[in-house]
C-alpha positions as CSV (number, residue, x, y, z in Angstrom):
1,M,-77.2,-66.6,-16.3
2,K,-76.0,-63.1,-17.1
3,I,-72.4,-62.0,-16.7
4,L,-71.4,-58.5,-15.4
5,N,-67.7,-57.6,-15.4
6,F,-67.1,-54.6,-13.2
7,G,-63.6,-53.8,-14.2
8,S,-60.8,-51.5,-15.3
9,F,-59.9,-49.7,-18.5
10,C,-56.2,-49.0,-19.2
11,I,-54.1,-47.6,-22.0
12,D,-50.9,-49.7,-22.1
13,H,-47.7,-47.9,-23.1
14,V,-45.3,-50.8,-24.1
15,Y,-41.6,-50.3,-24.3
16,R,-39.4,-53.1,-25.7
17,V,-36.2,-53.1,-23.7
18,P,-33.0,-55.2,-23.8
19,H,-33.5,-55.7,-20.0
20,F,-35.6,-54.3,-17.2
21,V,-34.4,-50.9,-16.0
22,R,-32.1,-51.0,-13.1
23,P,-32.0,-48.4,-10.3
24,A,-30.5,-45.1,-11.5
25,E,-30.2,-46.4,-15.1
26,T,-31.5,-44.5,-18.2
27,L,-32.3,-47.2,-20.7
28,P,-33.2,-46.5,-24.4
29,S,-36.1,-48.5,-25.6
30,L,-36.0,-50.6,-28.8
31,S,-39.6,-49.7,-29.7
32,Y,-42.8,-48.1,-28.3
33,T,-46.4,-49.1,-28.9
34,V,-49.8,-48.2,-27.4
35,F,-52.3,-50.9,-26.7
36,A,-55.7,-51.2,-25.2
37,G,-55.7,-52.9,-21.8
38,G,-56.7,-53.1,-18.2
39,K,-57.6,-56.4,-16.6
40,G,-61.3,-55.7,-16.7
41,F,-61.2,-54.5,-20.3
42,N,-59.1,-57.6,-21.4
43,Q,-61.4,-60.1,-19.6
44,S,-64.6,-58.6,-21.1
45,L,-63.0,-58.7,-24.5
46,A,-61.9,-62.3,-24.0
47,I,-65.4,-63.3,-22.9
48,A,-66.8,-61.7,-26.1
49,R,-64.2,-63.3,-28.3
50,A,-64.9,-66.7,-26.7
51,G,-68.5,-66.4,-27.8
52,G,-69.9,-65.2,-24.5
53,T,-72.3,-62.4,-23.7
54,V,-71.1,-59.9,-21.1
55,A,-71.9,-56.4,-19.8
56,H,-69.0,-54.2,-18.7
57,A,-69.2,-51.6,-16.0
58,G,-66.4,-49.2,-15.2
59,S,-65.1,-45.7,-15.7
60,V,-62.9,-43.9,-18.2
61,G,-61.5,-40.3,-18.4
62,E,-60.7,-38.0,-21.2
63,G,-59.1,-39.8,-24.1
64,G,-60.4,-43.2,-23.1
65,E,-63.5,-43.2,-25.3
66,W,-61.8,-45.4,-27.9
67,L,-61.5,-48.2,-25.3
68,V,-65.2,-48.2,-24.7
69,Q,-65.9,-48.1,-28.4
70,R,-63.6,-51.1,-28.9
71,L,-65.6,-53.2,-26.4
72,E,-68.9,-52.1,-28.0
73,T,-67.6,-53.2,-31.4
74,A,-66.7,-56.6,-30.0
75,G,-70.3,-57.0,-28.8
76,V,-69.9,-56.1,-25.1
77,D,-72.7,-54.1,-23.4
78,V,-71.0,-50.9,-22.3
79,S,-74.2,-49.0,-21.1
80,R,-72.8,-49.1,-17.5
81,V,-69.5,-47.3,-18.3
82,V,-69.4,-43.7,-17.1
83,K,-67.1,-40.8,-17.8
84,S,-64.8,-39.6,-15.0
85,A,-63.0,-36.2,-14.5
86,K,-59.9,-38.2,-13.6
87,P,-57.5,-39.4,-16.3
88,T,-58.0,-42.8,-17.9
89,G,-56.0,-45.5,-16.2
90,H,-52.7,-46.3,-17.9
91,A,-49.7,-48.6,-17.6
92,V,-46.0,-48.3,-18.4
93,I,-44.9,-51.8,-19.5
94,Q,-41.3,-52.9,-20.0
95,L,-41.1,-56.0,-22.3
96,N,-37.8,-57.9,-22.4
97,P,-36.5,-60.2,-25.1
98,S,-37.8,-63.3,-23.3
99,G,-41.4,-61.9,-23.4
100,E,-41.5,-61.2,-19.7
101,N,-42.9,-57.9,-18.5
102,A,-42.6,-55.4,-15.7
103,I,-45.5,-53.0,-15.2
104,V,-46.1,-49.7,-13.5
105,L,-49.8,-49.0,-13.2
106,F,-51.7,-45.7,-12.7
107,A,-55.3,-46.4,-11.7
108,G,-56.8,-43.0,-12.7
109,A,-60.5,-43.2,-13.4
110,N,-60.6,-46.8,-12.3
111,R,-60.3,-45.7,-8.7
112,S,-63.0,-43.0,-9.0
113,I,-65.9,-45.5,-9.1
114,T,-68.5,-44.7,-6.4
115,R,-71.0,-46.8,-4.5
116,E,-73.8,-45.0,-6.3
117,Q,-72.3,-46.1,-9.6
118,I,-72.0,-49.7,-8.3
119,D,-75.7,-49.6,-7.2
120,L,-76.8,-48.6,-10.7
121,G,-74.4,-51.0,-12.4
122,L,-75.9,-54.0,-10.6
123,T,-79.6,-52.9,-11.0
124,D,-80.5,-55.5,-13.6
125,F,-78.7,-58.4,-12.1
126,G,-79.8,-60.8,-9.5
127,A,-79.9,-64.4,-8.2
128,G,-77.8,-66.8,-10.3
129,D,-76.1,-64.1,-12.4
130,L,-72.3,-63.8,-12.3
131,L,-70.1,-60.9,-11.2
132,L,-66.6,-61.0,-12.4
133,L,-64.2,-58.8,-10.5
134,Q,-60.5,-57.9,-10.4
135,N,-58.7,-55.5,-8.1
136,E,-58.0,-52.5,-10.3
137,I,-61.1,-50.5,-9.3
138,S,-62.4,-48.8,-6.2
139,E,-64.8,-50.3,-3.7
140,P,-64.3,-54.0,-4.4
141,A,-65.5,-55.0,-0.9
142,Y,-68.7,-53.1,-1.4
143,L,-69.2,-54.7,-4.8
144,V,-68.8,-58.2,-3.4
145,Q,-71.2,-57.7,-0.6
146,L,-73.8,-56.1,-2.8
147,A,-73.6,-58.9,-5.4
148,L,-73.8,-61.6,-2.7
149,G,-76.8,-59.8,-1.2
150,K,-78.5,-60.1,-4.5
151,G,-77.7,-63.8,-4.8
152,M,-75.1,-63.4,-7.5
153,R,-72.2,-65.7,-8.0
154,V,-68.9,-63.8,-7.5
155,V,-65.8,-64.8,-9.4
156,M,-62.7,-62.9,-8.2
157,N,-59.3,-62.5,-9.9
158,P,-57.6,-60.6,-7.1
159,A,-54.9,-58.9,-9.1
160,P,-53.0,-56.8,-8.4
161,M,-52.7,-58.3,-4.9
162,D,-52.8,-55.9,-2.0
163,P,-54.2,-55.8,1.6
164,V,-57.7,-54.9,0.2
165,A,-57.8,-58.1,-2.0
166,Q,-56.4,-60.2,0.9
167,S,-59.2,-59.0,3.2
168,L,-62.1,-59.9,0.9
169,P,-64.4,-62.8,2.1
170,L,-63.0,-65.6,0.0
171,E,-65.2,-68.1,1.8
172,Q,-68.3,-66.5,0.1
173,L,-66.9,-66.5,-3.4
174,S,-68.0,-69.0,-6.1
175,M,-64.5,-69.0,-7.6
176,I,-61.1,-67.5,-7.3
177,I,-58.6,-67.3,-10.2
178,V,-55.0,-66.6,-9.2
179,N,-51.5,-67.0,-10.5
180,E,-48.6,-68.3,-8.4
181,V,-47.5,-64.9,-7.1
182,E,-51.0,-64.0,-6.0
183,A,-51.5,-67.4,-4.5
184,F,-48.3,-67.1,-2.5
185,D,-49.5,-63.8,-1.1
186,L,-52.8,-65.5,0.0
187,T,-51.3,-68.7,1.3
188,G,-47.6,-68.4,1.9
189,E,-47.2,-71.6,-0.2
190,T,-45.2,-72.1,-3.4
191,S,-46.2,-75.7,-4.1
192,P,-49.2,-75.8,-6.5
193,E,-50.8,-78.7,-4.6
194,L,-50.4,-77.0,-1.2
195,I,-51.7,-73.7,-2.7
196,L,-54.8,-75.5,-3.8
197,D,-55.2,-77.2,-0.5
198,R,-54.9,-74.0,1.5
199,L,-57.3,-72.0,-0.7
200,A,-59.8,-74.9,-0.7
201,Q,-59.8,-74.8,3.1
202,R,-60.7,-71.1,2.9
203,M,-63.3,-71.8,0.2
204,P,-64.9,-75.1,1.0
205,Q,-67.9,-74.4,-1.2
206,G,-66.0,-72.6,-4.0
207,D,-63.7,-73.4,-6.8
208,V,-60.0,-72.6,-6.9
209,V,-58.2,-72.1,-10.2
210,L,-54.4,-71.6,-10.3
211,T,-52.7,-70.5,-13.5
212,L,-49.1,-71.8,-13.9
213,G,-47.8,-70.1,-17.0
214,S,-45.9,-72.5,-19.1
215,Q,-47.1,-75.4,-16.9
216,G,-50.8,-74.8,-17.7
217,A,-53.5,-74.5,-15.0
218,M,-55.1,-76.4,-12.1
219,W,-58.6,-76.5,-10.8
220,R,-59.7,-77.6,-7.3
221,S,-63.2,-78.0,-6.1
222,A,-65.2,-80.3,-3.8
223,T,-65.7,-82.7,-6.7
224,H,-62.9,-81.9,-9.3
225,R,-59.2,-81.8,-9.3
226,L,-57.7,-81.1,-12.7
227,H,-54.3,-80.2,-14.2
228,I,-54.4,-79.0,-17.8
229,P,-50.9,-78.7,-19.4
230,A,-50.0,-75.6,-21.5
231,I,-49.6,-75.9,-25.3
232,N,-46.1,-75.5,-26.8
233,V,-45.7,-72.1,-28.4
234,D,-43.0,-69.5,-29.1
235,V,-43.5,-66.8,-26.5
236,V,-43.5,-63.2,-27.8
237,D,-45.4,-61.3,-25.0
238,T,-47.0,-62.7,-21.9
239,T,-49.0,-59.5,-21.1
240,G,-52.7,-60.3,-20.8
241,A,-52.3,-64.1,-20.9
242,G,-54.0,-64.5,-17.5
243,D,-56.9,-62.2,-18.6
244,T,-57.4,-64.3,-21.8
245,F,-57.5,-67.4,-19.7
246,T,-60.0,-65.9,-17.3
247,G,-62.3,-64.6,-20.0
248,Y,-62.3,-67.9,-21.9
249,L,-62.9,-69.9,-18.7
250,I,-65.9,-67.8,-17.7
251,A,-67.4,-67.8,-21.1
252,S,-67.0,-71.5,-21.5
253,L,-68.5,-72.4,-18.1
254,A,-71.4,-70.0,-18.8
255,A,-72.0,-71.9,-22.1
256,G,-72.4,-75.1,-20.1
257,L,-69.0,-76.8,-20.7
258,P,-67.8,-79.1,-18.0
259,P,-64.7,-78.0,-16.0
260,D,-62.2,-80.0,-18.0
261,A,-63.4,-78.8,-21.3
262,A,-63.7,-75.2,-20.1
263,M,-60.1,-75.3,-18.6
264,G,-58.8,-76.8,-21.8
265,R,-60.3,-74.1,-23.9
266,A,-58.9,-71.4,-21.6
267,V,-55.4,-72.9,-21.5
268,V,-55.3,-73.0,-25.3
269,A,-56.5,-69.4,-25.6
270,A,-53.9,-68.2,-23.1
271,G,-51.2,-70.1,-25.0
272,L,-52.1,-68.6,-28.3
273,S,-52.2,-65.1,-26.7
274,V,-48.5,-65.1,-25.8
275,T,-47.5,-65.6,-29.4
276,Q,-48.7,-62.0,-30.2
277,A,-47.7,-58.6,-28.8
278,G,-50.1,-56.6,-26.6
279,A,-52.7,-57.6,-24.1
280,A,-56.1,-57.1,-25.8
281,D,-54.7,-57.3,-29.3
282,S,-53.4,-60.8,-28.6
283,I,-56.7,-62.4,-27.5
284,P,-57.6,-65.0,-30.1
285,D,-61.1,-65.5,-31.4
286,A,-63.1,-68.6,-30.7
287,A,-62.7,-70.1,-34.1
288,T,-58.9,-70.1,-33.8
289,V,-59.0,-71.6,-30.3
290,D,-61.5,-74.3,-31.2
291,R,-59.5,-75.2,-34.4
292,V,-56.4,-75.8,-32.2
293,L,-58.5,-77.8,-29.7
294,A,-59.6,-79.9,-32.7
295,G,-56.1,-80.9,-33.4
296,S,-54.8,-78.3,-35.9
297,A,-51.3,-77.0,-35.5
298,V,-50.7,-73.8,-33.6
């Protein structure tokens, strides 16, 4: 099974602040740092760091070449990344003392992806291969239908949530990975158990994975129902934790691990990621994650 992640690139501008900016307030930041990011970028990097093999397709603008080079250095196949006349996507991230974040996102080149680029990107993929998709690029509905038509398995992380993501054919997906906010938008439920039940009704043949932050993560399928608790860590920055989880989960399942082991590995990786600043920069390597799983201290 080959993995294609058709996803975003983003330059993250991170400002540490004493509190999130209020309306009409001018707030001096405590620090400013630039990080590599974008949900697609982060998830491809996480798959590679987890020991998986992944191809990344997407688009960057002027000044975004270093993001592509970073994925290539990590072992990701970037031959399907194209240059756009639009600016590289970027985000303005406020980070408060509790490690929580507030994000303003500019899509830029990520929303310039055409159907022709998608056709070319999926050329070498077919039945049994996996398409990983988020909601930070253009034409997600076309991507899903093309992949399904080729017999690919589609895993969707519908973030950020919007009407486009809500309208996608969930019943045809192999897996959906959502956090509590995204799950509420899809189901109207706040109880994790009810969220899983509602999404399982819409995806009777697919798997539902719900991330719960400090409470770990849950999995619901026709044959499995799991809850993996989070590890106890000191939180520095939660940015990218969900992407770390997703990348490790996909890589672990592709390697043949059963759901409980794959979920455990993903939860540990996400927990380790919040102990470091940045999104991509905080993704741990496989050796670190597996050492914690083996019983070593965090």
